[in-house]
C-alpha positions in Angstrom: -9.0 37.1 19.5 -10.3 36.5 23.0 -10.1 33.0 24.5 -13.9 33.0 24.9 -14.3 33.7 21.2 -11.9 30.9 20.3 -13.7 28.4 22.5 -17.0 29.5 21.1 -15.7 28.9 17.5 -14.2 25.5 18.6 -17.6 24.4 19.9 -19.8 25.8 17.1 -21.3 28.2 19.7 -22.5 25.4 22.0 -20.3 26.3 24.9 -21.7 29.4 26.6 -22.5 31.1 29.9 -21.0 29.8 33.1 -19.6 26.7 31.4 -17.7 28.9 29.0 -16.4 31.2 31.7 -15.1 28.2 33.7 -13.3 26.8 30.7 -11.7 30.2 29.9 -10.5 30.6 33.5 -9.0 27.0 33.5 -7.3 27.4 30.2 -6.0 30.9 31.1 -4.5 29.5 34.3 -3.0 26.4 32.6 0.6 27.5 32.3 0.8 28.1 36.1 -1.1 24.9 36.9 0.5 22.4 34.4 -0.6 18.9 35.5 2.0 16.9 33.5 5.8 16.9 34.2 6.7 16.8 30.5 5.0 20.2 29.8 7.8 22.7 29.0 5.9 25.5 27.3 2.8 27.6 27.8 1.5 26.3 24.5 1.7 22.7 25.7 -0.1 23.6 28.9 -2.8 25.5 26.9 -3.3 22.6 24.5 -3.7 20.0 27.3 -6.2 22.2 29.1 -8.2 22.9 25.9 -8.4 19.2 25.3 -9.5 18.6 28.9 -12.1 21.5 28.9 -13.5 20.6 25.5 -13.5 16.8 26.1 -17.2 16.5 25.4 -16.7 18.0 21.9 -13.5 16.1 21.0 -13.2 12.8 19.2 -10.0 11.1 20.4 -8.3 7.9 19.4 -5.1 6.4 18.0 -7.1 4.3 15.6 -8.8 5.9 12.6 -11.9 3.7 12.6 -12.5 4.3 16.3 -12.1 8.1 15.7 -14.6 7.8 13.0 -17.1 6.0 15.3 -16.9 9.0 17.7 -17.4 11.4 14.8 -20.3 9.3 13.6 -21.9 9.6 17.1 -21.9 13.4 16.8 -24.5 13.2 14.0 -28.0 11.7 13.7 -27.2 10.1 10.3 -23.6 9.5 9.3 -22.1 6.8 7.2 -20.1 3.9 8.6 -16.4 3.8 8.3 -15.4 3.2 4.6 -12.9 0.4 5.1 -12.7 -0.2 1.4 -11.1 3.2 0.8 -8.1 2.2 2.9 -7.6 -0.8 0.7 -7.2 1.2 -2.5 -4.2 2.5 -4.4 -1.7 2.6 -1.5 -2.4 6.2 -0.5 -2.6 5.4 3.2 -5.4 7.3 5.1 -5.6 10.2 2.6 -8.7 8.7 0.8 -10.5 8.5 4.1 -9.8 12.1 5.0 -10.9 13.2 1.5 -14.1 11.2 1.9 -14.7 12.6 5.4 -14.1 16.1 4.2 -16.8 15.7 1.5 -19.2 14.2 4.1 -18.7 17.0 6.6 -19.0 19.7 3.9 -22.5 18.5 3.2 -23.7 19.1 6.7 -24.5 22.5 8.3 -24.6 23.9 4.8 -26.1 27.2 6.1 -23.0 27.7 8.2 -20.7 26.7 5.3 -20.4 23.0 6.2 -18.3 21.4 8.9 -14.5 20.8 8.9 -12.3 18.4 11.0 -9.4 20.0 12.9 -6.8 18.4 15.2 -5.3 19.8 18.3 -1.7 18.8 18.7 0.1 18.5 22.0 -1.7 15.9 24.1 1.4 13.9 24.8 -0.3 10.8 23.5 -0.6 9.0 20.1 -4.2 10.0 20.0 -5.6 12.3 17.5 -7.7 14.9 19.3 -10.2 16.2 16.7 -13.0 18.7 16.7 -15.8 19.2 14.2 -16.1 22.9 13.6 -17.8 25.2 11.1 -15.6 25.3 8.0 -15.9 29.1 7.8 -14.2 29.3 11.2 -11.3 27.0 10.6 -8.7 29.6 9.6 -9.7 31.8 12.6 -9.4 28.9 15.0 -6.0 27.9 13.7 -4.7 31.5 13.9 -6.3 32.2 17.3 -4.8 29.0 18.8 -1.4 29.8 17.2 -1.3 33.1 19.1 -1.4 30.9 22.3 1.3 28.6 21.0 -1.2 25.8 20.4 -0.9 23.9 17.1 -4.2 23.1 15.4 -4.3 21.8 11.8 -6.5 20.0 9.3 -5.6 16.3 9.0 -6.7 16.5 5.4 -4.0 19.1 4.7 -1.4 17.2 6.6 -2.0 13.9 4.8 -2.1 15.6 1.4 1.3 17.0 2.2 2.6 13.5 3.2 1.2 12.0 0.0 2.9 14.7 -2.1 6.2 13.9 -0.4 5.7 10.2 -1.1 4.7 10.9 -4.7 7.8 13.1 -5.2 10.1 10.4 -3.7 8.7 7.9 -6.2 9.5 10.0 -9.2 12.7 9.1 -11.0 
């Protein structure tokens, strides 16, 4: 997959023309222009530059309710953060991500709904998340992996964490 195709998928087709060309050039050059001392791999350099170039499309915070506010701002009509979900049954943030997944799936139905993905490697505690078309999630994850960039679905991650917690609780 070409980098321009990957960025197009990551922005739901919104990034195009000269802006897309400039982002592709900056990301392609990232390993030789690494801005941070701690960057030790091409994948880390690519991840940082992708986050920088796609900043207008990314929700980023180390607090889940602040992340939600940024996601909410991406839509005309999106529900407020469901604080009550985090107070139920001791499953951490998993109920929120399950709820968010249902909400995103109901939007852009003609394109298969939206999905939330996270770019890892910013070097901070922030979650750097993108809203993408659900139909493109697997291609984005695979295309990024070819560059050494880790992208995943927070819902999948937290389901795995919950499965480990549940397994540890069993006698």
